[in-house]
GUNUNU-874011 format. One line per field, with one value per residue: residue number from 1; y, z, x of N, C-alpha, C, O, CB in turn. Coordinates in steps of 0.001 Angstrom, whole numbers, plus 500000, padded with zeros to 6 digits. Glycine has a CB too. Layout:
# GUNUNU-874011
paba <- c(NUM  ...)
n_y <- c(Y  ...)
n_z <- c(Z  ...)
n_x <- c(X  ...)
ca_y <- c(Y  ...)
ca_z <- c(Z  ...)
ca_x <- c(X  ...)
c_y <- c(Y  ...)
c_z <- c(Z  ...)
c_x <- c(X  ...)
o_y <- c(Y  ...)
o_z <- c(Z  ...)
o_x <- c(X  ...)
cb_y <- c(Y  ...)
cb_z <- c(Z  ...)
cb_x <- c(X  ...)
END
This chain:
# GUNUNU-874011
paba <- c(1  2  3  4  5  6  7  8  9  10  11  12  13  14  15  16  17  18  19  20  21  22  23  24  25  26  27  28  29  30  31  32  33  34  35  36  37  38  39  40  41  42  43  44  45  46  47  48  49  50  51  52  53  54  55  56  57  58  59  60  61  62  63  64  65  66  67  68  69  70  71  72  73  74  75  76  77  78  79  80  81  82  83  84  85  86  87  88  89  90  91  92  93  94  95  96  97  98  99  100  101  102  103  104  105  106  107  108  109  110  111  112  113  114  115  116  117  118  119  120  121  122  123  124  125  126  127  128  129  130  131  132  133  134  135  136  137  138  139  140  141  142  143  144  145  146  147  148  149  150)
n_y <- c(179724  182541  181820  183968  182842  182964  182765  183641  185130  186338  188209  188949  188569  186017  185572  184106  183378  181801  180809  181347  179457  178605  176145  175860  177379  180535  182057  185453  187833  188906  190871  193113  193098  195576  196271  196812  195750  196035  197871  196289  194280  196331  196176  193889  193440  195444  193446  191366  192906  194040  191169  189892  188209  185589  183277  183679  182091  180579  179517  178246  176883  174048  171833  169179  167205  167061  169093  172710  174545  177911  179349  178849  179445  182209  183087  181913  183708  186215  185550  185614  187832  189279  188396  190106  191636  191957  191026  189080  185509  183696  181336  178575  176473  174214  174417  172640  172188  173434  175561  174374  172517  175404  175724  173457  173100  175781  175590  173696  174717  176452  179120  181704  181773  184611  185364  183453  183463  186797  184936  182776  183303  183913  181368  179535  180267  179397  176611  176316  176759  175519  172968  173037  173691  170607  169439  169957  172303  172496  173696  172312  171440  174131  177226  178913  182125  185216  188255  187800  185144  182999)
n_z <- c(790035  787905  784745  781948  778035  775136  771828  768995  766189  762643  761649  764042  767293  769793  772734  776007  779741  782615  785261  788492  790275  788842  786319  784905  781551  779752  776201  776130  774632  771635  769927  767132  765107  764885  763542  765063  768021  770317  771056  771211  772802  775249  775486  775990  778263  780202  780373  781157  783558  784922  784610  786649  786388  787195  785114  781944  779060  775866  773084  770528  767376  766541  763661  762713  763349  765222  764829  764942  763229  760650  761908  764573  765846  765009  766787  769041  769942  769939  772183  773550  774119  775022  777406  778858  778791  781028  783993  784970  784735  781457  779634  777218  774985  773447  770568  768295  766237  767516  766607  764703  766231  767475  765160  764118  766496  766555  764539  764805  766059  764640  763978  761395  758795  759040  761690  762487  761863  763282  765834  766492  767125  769907  770618  769914  771401  773927  773960  773534  775878  777941  777135  778231  780991  781855  780988  783893  784596  782604  782353  780493  777930  778087  780087  782193  780593  780380  783053  784117  785454  787167)
n_x <- c(694385  694134  694912  695008  694206  696548  695736  697801  698137  697966  696384  694926  694710  693418  691530  691477  690561  690461  688865  688904  689593  691288  690453  688112  688204  687617  685953  687087  687239  688288  691621  692049  694775  697465  699537  701322  703027  704006  702133  700420  700966  700696  697763  697272  698258  696826  694764  696224  696425  693460  692184  693169  695437  697265  699215  700530  699349  700581  698978  701104  701642  702238  703502  701482  703524  704583  706702  708708  707610  707817  706135  705135  707997  707693  705698  706002  709071  707735  706279  707949  709128  707060  706721  709489  707807  705670  704198  703925  705067  705000  703858  705015  702073  701195  699393  698061  695522  693288  692308  690514  688968  687999  686521  685223  682878  682073  680443  678352  676941  675203  676217  676411  679287  680175  679630  681056  683656  684566  684415  685810  688810  688715  687317  688820  691332  690085  689807  692637  693563  692210  692442  695475  694655  693262  695500  696928  698053  700711  704639  706078  708471  709367  710517  709215  708652  710396  710208  708620  708324  709410)
ca_y <- c(180100  182754  182420  184175  182157  184100  182311  184241  184810  187118  189113  188864  187343  184991  185784  183564  183514  180548  181160  182112  178180  177754  174801  176223  178631  181596  183231  187281  188909  189326  191677  192899  192978  196950  196201  197945  195039  196501  198770  195534  193736  196618  195529  192207  193926  195575  192211  190831  193785  193659  190159  189831  187287  184836  182985  183972  181053  181612  178990  177533  176079  173005  171013  167871  166111  168273  169781  174047  175336  178995  180013  178232  180152  183669  183159  181839  184447  186953  185487  185975  189688  189519  187660  190815  192681  191837  190860  186722  185067  182893  179851  178294  175274  172987  174826  172014  171813  174307  176241  173129  171978  175463  175825  172619  173502  177006  175067  172736  175675  177162  180434  182056  182030  185653  185313  182681  184749  187629  184212  181673  183783  183661  180121  178422  180398  179100  175577  175634  177302  174627  171857  173041  173129  170541  168652  170146  173879  172593  174498  171479  171432  175637  177819  180484  183198  187129  189327  187984  183834  182950)
ca_z <- c(789395  786725  783707  780401  777535  773507  770218  767947  765143  761716  761944  765425  769006  770585  774046  777011  780970  783166  786788  789564  790654  787397  786286  783440  780352  778924  775493  776106  773298  770102  769856  766088  765211  764355  763064  766693  768525  771309  771759  771130  774371  776499  775737  776962  780124  780345  780007  782740  785193  784748  785294  787200  785769  787590  783591  780807  777705  774477  772183  769847  766280  765612  762999  762729  763387  766599  765490  765347  761985  761047  762342  766147  765464  765378  768110  770313  769537  769993  773409  775121  774168  775246  778806  778855  778992  781551  785325  785216  783696  780398  778906  775932  775102  771964  770125  767322  765480  768385  765482  763480  767365  767316  764340  764431  767652  766292  763054  764931  766938  763160  763256  759982  758830  758953  762854  763330  761697  764237  767103  766118  767326  771473  771125  769642  773000  775217  773450  773661  777366  778732  777342  778758  782687  782665  781961  785175  783958  782121  781749  779617  777614  778031  780665  781687  779818  780977  784353  785675  785277  788951)
ca_x <- c(694875  693746  695617  694833  695199  696690  695466  698201  696989  698448  695362  693760  694760  692155  691918  690849  690825  690019  688276  690225  689657  692169  689486  687242  688308  686479  686504  687306  687921  689416  692135  692799  696449  696935  701108  701773  703227  704592  700251  699089  701380  700294  696547  697790  699295  695545  693887  696382  695550  692007  691548  694058  695907  698839  700445  700024  699266  700390  699664  702430  700890  703232  703533  701261  704273  705100  708369  708065  707681  708352  704851  705653  709417  707728  704876  707468  709906  707393  705784  709011  708811  705826  707350  709600  706890  704947  705085  703341  705417  704419  704485  703564  701599  701098  697807  697872  694419  692507  691282  689612  688046  686656  685515  683655  681911  680806  679417  677562  675910  674563  676502  676763  680140  680507  679910  681940  684867  684671  684849  686981  689415  688644  686632  690391  692414  689838  690343  693809  693859  691461  693607  696549  694420  693246  696939  697863  698957  701955  704943  706545  709547  709437  710627  708989  709442  710516  710994  707698  708780  710042)
c_y <- c(180750  182929  182945  183322  183005  182481  183203  184489  186361  188429  189696  187677  186754  184865  185346  183773  182454  181770  180766  180456  177313  175867  175132  177543  179264  181968  184199  187398  188468  190655  191732  193488  194337  196923  196928  196457  195335  197478  196898  194794  194732  196713  194593  192489  193766  194331  191786  191203  193438  192567  189320  188203  186951  184015  183649  182526  181476  180090  178529  176092  175005  172480  170053  166329  166203  168778  171772  174112  177198  179588  179949  179016  181837  183512  182830  183008  185444  187054  185664  187804  190080  189686  188647  191630  192879  191271  189591  186740  183929  182409  179850  176943  175088  173749  174144  171568  172469  175348  175642  172702  173466  176119  174998  172942  174731  176622  174831  173235  176899  178209  180633  181501  183722  185691  185007  183625  186062  186554  183394  181358  183329  182160  179960  179027  179751  177529  174719  175778  175957  173037  172136  172772  171879  168773  169605  171320  173583  173372  173424  171644  173144  176017  178399  181836  184679  186847  188280  185999  184005  181554)
c_z <- c(788556  785561  782100  779275  775973  772716  769740  766961  764269  761958  763597  765861  769088  771795  774765  778839  781674  784197  787669  790429  789823  787100  784732  782672  779933  777943  776308  775407  772117  769827  768315  765739  764546  763580  763792  767071  769515  772032  771828  771880  775266  776243  775990  778093  780695  780960  781765  784007  785117  784687  786695  787539  786626  786569  782950  779364  776820  774081  770500  768789  765378  764747  763668  763848  765159  766490  765208  763585  761946  762008  764141  766695  766328  766391  769435  770789  769983  771427  774825  774667  774873  776925  779506  779510  780573  782973  785890  784151  782133  779792  777956  775621  773708  771148  768889  767303  766473  767556  764918  764798  767510  766531  763744  765790  767358  765118  763590  765859  765611  763471  761916  760129  759092  760863  763457  763298  762873  766454  767403  767297  769270  771216  771125  771140  773650  774979  774066  775623  778132  778560  778354  781053  782832  782212  783087  785156  783739  781824  780776  779442  777589  779491  780292  781317  780560  782303  785012  785929  787203  788335)
c_x <- c(694701  694674  695030  695541  695321  696368  696574  698073  697853  697196  694724  694240  693570  692590  690916  691418  689738  689628  688941  690729  691263  691118  688860  687992  687425  686334  685926  686954  688710  689909  692313  694573  696713  698237  701492  702341  703646  703042  700211  699696  700924  698840  696237  697862  698009  694697  694675  696232  694222  691558  692305  694900  697174  699961  699231  700713  699317  700677  700231  701751  702315  702528  702441  702458  705037  706349  707480  708476  707901  706995  705086  706499  708931  706918  705434  708605  708595  706831  707565  709883  707754  706253  708405  708799  706118  705007  704536  704418  703863  705013  703732  703643  700916  699227  696981  695781  693519  691416  690112  688260  686790  685667  683866  682274  680719  679899  678346  676093  675349  674830  676729  678291  681065  681272  680830  683573  685416  684540  685778  687724  690099  688278  688190  690980  691671  689347  691323  694173  692979  692274  695112  696031  694453  694214  697775  698741  700353  703284  705865  707782  710033  709544  709981  709624  709411  710698  709829  707756  709685  710430)
o_y <- c(180051  184024  182126  183038  183641  181371  184198  183446  187295  189502  190758  186523  187103  184299  185728  184248  182316  182981  179738  180266  176281  174794  174627  178574  178720  183123  184149  186909  187701  191566  190665  194306  194388  197750  197893  195722  194207  197705  196462  193931  194211  197608  194249  191719  192795  194428  191819  190592  192247  192584  188407  187439  187803  183955  183956  182206  182434  179435  178597  174932  175100  172470  170001  165308  165495  168976  172061  173741  177799  180401  180968  179461  182407  183927  183358  183109  185057  188143  185749  188475  191229  190728  188400  192220  193980  190956  189173  187478  183703  182576  180394  176230  175889  173314  174524  170920  171871  175729  176171  172595  173354  176721  175249  172935  174849  177197  175418  172737  178092  178897  179730  180929  183869  185869  185530  184157  186156  187021  183331  180403  182826  181477  180199  178195  179095  177127  173619  175040  175555  172238  171276  172160  171439  167633  169872  171360  174151  173913  174160  171960  173382  175369  178719  182392  185111  185803  187914  185654  184837  180720)
o_z <- c(787584  785353  781250  779236  775595  773082  770383  766518  764948  762495  763938  765436  768318  772129  774612  779113  781384  784156  787574  791005  789992  787684  783667  783283  779676  778230  776960  775360  771980  769539  767833  766387  763455  762674  763345  766139  769986  773235  772915  772015  776341  776982  776238  778982  781367  782004  782899  785058  785315  784686  787425  788504  786805  786837  783103  778964  776448  774329  769495  769104  764333  764744  764895  764513  765862  767444  765253  763004  763000  762887  764825  767816  767350  767365  770541  771974  771152  771998  776001  774970  775292  777573  780706  780569  781123  783216  787039  783194  782041  779356  777634  775772  773111  771452  768443  768083  766285  767778  764696  764555  767603  766782  763373  765722  767583  764801  763231  766181  765857  763430  761260  761152  759271  761288  764397  764163  763203  767592  768436  768073  769719  771731  772150  772042  774407  775772  774617  776343  779137  779441  779094  781957  783631  782628  783074  785585  784406  780730  780112  780412  777038  780274  779135  781626  781202  782798  786181  786821  787933  789021)
o_x <- c(694987  695196  694682  696739  694337  696756  696237  697592  698280  697468  694204  694305  692675  693631  689756  692520  688549  689846  689611  691801  691912  691269  689215  688273  686350  686649  684882  685826  689663  689133  692693  695226  696146  698131  702112  702016  703789  702913  699831  698829  700626  698431  695081  697500  697659  694051  694199  696038  693981  690327  691921  694916  698044  701161  698049  701832  698640  701689  699524  701485  702959  701297  702356  702290  705760  707102  706285  709496  708111  707280  705181  706252  709313  707547  705320  708922  708576  706778  707921  710869  707614  706166  708529  709012  706088  706173  704682  704653  702657  706152  702676  704635  700197  698117  695899  695084  692460  690266  689023  687058  685567  684623  682719  681045  679514  678858  677325  675015  675174  673811  677249  678666  682274  682413  681429  684269  686598  684558  686445  687742  691129  689163  688830  691073  692387  688495  691362  694846  693564  692593  695590  696600  695280  694002  698977  699894  701218  703115  706596  708472  711108  708849  709707  710678  708453  711121  709949  706980  710225  711022)
cb_y <- c(179657  183682  181461  185507  180442  185251  182684  184140  184900  186244  188437  188774  188156  183385  187070  182140  185051  179035  180678  183793  177536  177253  174722  176746  178358  182578  183399  188161  189903  189104  191651  193385  191509  198387  196541  198954  194468  197380  200233  194952  193522  197849  195534  191400  196028  195932  191009  190580  195778  194039  189218  190581  187636  183658  180924  185802  180317  183298  178564  176819  177508  171814  170658  167807  166196  167654  169164  175334  174934  179905  179021  176848  180250  184778  182312  180728  184236  187050  183674  184111  190430  188302  186105  190820  192414  191457  192171  185581  184172  183270  178341  179186  175126  170307  176356  170717  170210  175170  176522  170996  171620  175665  175889  170979  174034  178637  173650  171601  176643  177114  180945  183845  181374  186633  184923  180913  185653  188892  183632  182182  184907  184675  179040  178927  181925  180184  175938  176481  179234  174679  171581  174784  173433  171008  168160  168952  175339  172384  175687  171500  170574  176350  178037  180881  183333  188398  191686  188973  183602  183047)
cb_z <- c(789261  786838  783566  780130  777557  772929  769408  767782  765898  760122  761229  765144  770801  770029  774377  776488  781364  783522  787180  791204  790156  788228  787785  783852  779214  779140  773943  776082  773850  768627  770715  765205  764285  765507  761717  768180  768067  770726  770048  769837  774683  777125  775197  776747  780605  779100  778065  782966  785305  783857  784170  788144  784365  788627  782802  780634  777404  773905  772592  771429  765007  766284  762800  761022  761922  768169  763728  766875  761324  759710  761659  766203  763184  764356  768012  769731  768016  769027  773326  775311  772745  774644  778408  778114  777886  780836  786486  784458  784583  779682  779658  774214  776349  772943  769715  767494  765131  769245  764325  762828  769124  768130  763616  764844  768882  765846  762105  765553  768578  762653  763710  759527  758005  758328  763213  762605  760450  763583  767477  765005  766741  772493  770218  767741  773907  775938  772505  772429  777750  778157  775748  777984  783390  783317  780721  785369  785154  781519  782554  778569  776372  777289  780935  782358  778276  780822  784487  785361  783398  790801)
cb_x <- c(695189  693050  696578  695256  694827  699005  693749  698692  694761  698582  694354  691904  694902  691867  692255  690883  690748  691126  687053  689284  688014  694679  688052  685377  688708  686336  686172  688363  688965  688670  693053  691865  697293  696559  701620  700060  703611  706131  698400  698371  703056  700964  695982  699312  700246  695125  694318  697291  695479  691521  691267  693596  696071  698489  701101  700568  698323  701597  699474  703683  699956  703936  704831  701327  705416  705201  710677  708865  706271  708919  703281  706405  709755  707292  703798  708572  710662  706889  704718  710912  708451  704680  708243  709824  705847  704431  704955  700966  706741  703783  704427  703658  700712  700811  697824  699140  694207  693603  691948  691091  689231  686394  686266  684234  682903  681474  679781  678463  676995  673023  677483  676563  680120  679121  679382  682010  684250  683129  684115  688070  688792  687394  685354  691841  692778  688742  690745  695069  693094  689774  694145  697352  693080  691863  698361  698798  699027  701741  705449  705971  709582  708125  711364  708458  708776  708911  710866  705312  710003  708721)
END
């Protein structure tokens, strides 16, 4: 099953995709936030179609204690709207520390700060998506969102 992973952010959305077997996540793109959610969601829908994605996994930035703070609630709400837009299920997954993990990995590769800033979001999306794949593609406590959900 091919999955698309999204790391939603204030300024950018990191995007990753799995291989068709659903075993390996790869960073593919960073979408800049345009201030127009419907346009941003259309760009995501195009990626879903282009990559023949069967499910979208949206990372939620839970607090370290596992509670849902303002950012997690905001992105869960956006994921619901996205789920209503797409023809495939949208599920939520814990993305705590994925950006930190991605940043460390990029620093170990001796990439300068400017280059890291341009790619860290898609690497974080890949880290989150790989975690979801490794966990057996769970739906977790959240049911798939939107009309694409079964």
